C-alpha positions in Angstrom: -36.7 68.4 -23.2 -39.9 66.8 -24.2 -40.4 65.2 -27.7 -43.5 66.8 -29.3 -44.9 65.4 -32.7 -48.0 66.3 -34.6 -50.6 63.4 -34.8 -50.0 63.0 -38.5 -46.6 61.5 -37.5 -48.3 58.7 -36.0 -49.2 57.7 -39.8 -46.2 59.2 -41.6 -43.3 58.7 -39.2 -44.2 55.6 -36.9 -41.0 53.7 -37.1 -39.1 57.0 -36.1 -41.6 57.5 -33.0 -41.3 53.9 -32.2 -37.4 54.2 -32.1 -37.7 57.1 -29.8 -40.0 55.2 -27.5 -38.2 52.1 -27.3 -34.3 52.9 -28.0 -34.3 56.3 -25.9 -36.8 55.1 -23.5 -38.6 58.6 -23.7 -42.2 59.3 -24.1 -43.4 61.0 -27.2 -46.2 63.7 -26.7 -48.5 63.8 -29.8 -50.4 67.0 -30.7 -53.7 67.5 -32.4 -54.7 71.0 -33.9 -51.7 72.4 -31.6 -53.1 71.0 -28.3 -51.7 67.9 -26.3 -53.7 64.8 -27.3 -51.7 61.6 -26.4 -48.5 60.4 -24.9 -47.0 57.4 -26.4 -44.3 55.4 -24.6 -42.6 51.8 -24.5 -44.3 49.2 -22.4 -41.1 49.0 -20.4 -41.2 52.6 -19.5 -44.8 52.3 -18.8 -44.2 49.4 -16.5 -41.5 51.1 -14.5 -43.8 54.3 -14.1 -46.5 52.0 -12.9 -44.2 50.2 -10.3 -43.0 53.7 -9.1 -46.7 54.8 -8.7 -47.5 51.7 -6.7 -44.4 52.2 -4.5 -45.2 55.6 -3.8 -48.9 54.7 -2.9 -47.6 51.8 -0.7 -45.5 54.2 1.1 -48.1 56.7 1.6 -50.4 54.1 3.2 -47.7 52.9 5.5 -47.0 56.5 6.4 -50.7 57.1 7.3 -50.9 53.8 9.2 -47.8 54.8 11.2 -49.4 58.3 12.2 -52.6 56.6 13.1 -50.9 54.1 15.2 -48.7 57.0 16.8 -52.0 58.8 17.9 -53.7 55.7 19.3 -50.4 54.8 21.2 -50.2 58.4 22.4 -53.7 58.6 23.5 -53.2 55.3 25.8 -50.0 56.2 27.1 -50.7 59.9 27.8 -54.4 60.5 27.8 -54.4 63.7 30.0 -51.7 65.3 28.0 -53.3 64.4 24.5 -56.8 65.6 25.6 -55.5 68.9 27.0 
């Protein structure tokens, strides 16, 4: 369940928000006038999520490279079949 707080809690309850972010390792969603405005999280959680995104991007690039390589190999090994 996401933790949602109004923007006024940043000023009035900063230690409480900090505790949620650091001890529970959960992001806190901040609203302004009832709409989503900010997301606050610990640096550790941010770095972990960035590392996962980087890994996902690297995996995607490797998959694309492999698929391109397979097309090239197939064209060289089976030129008549691929063109047909």
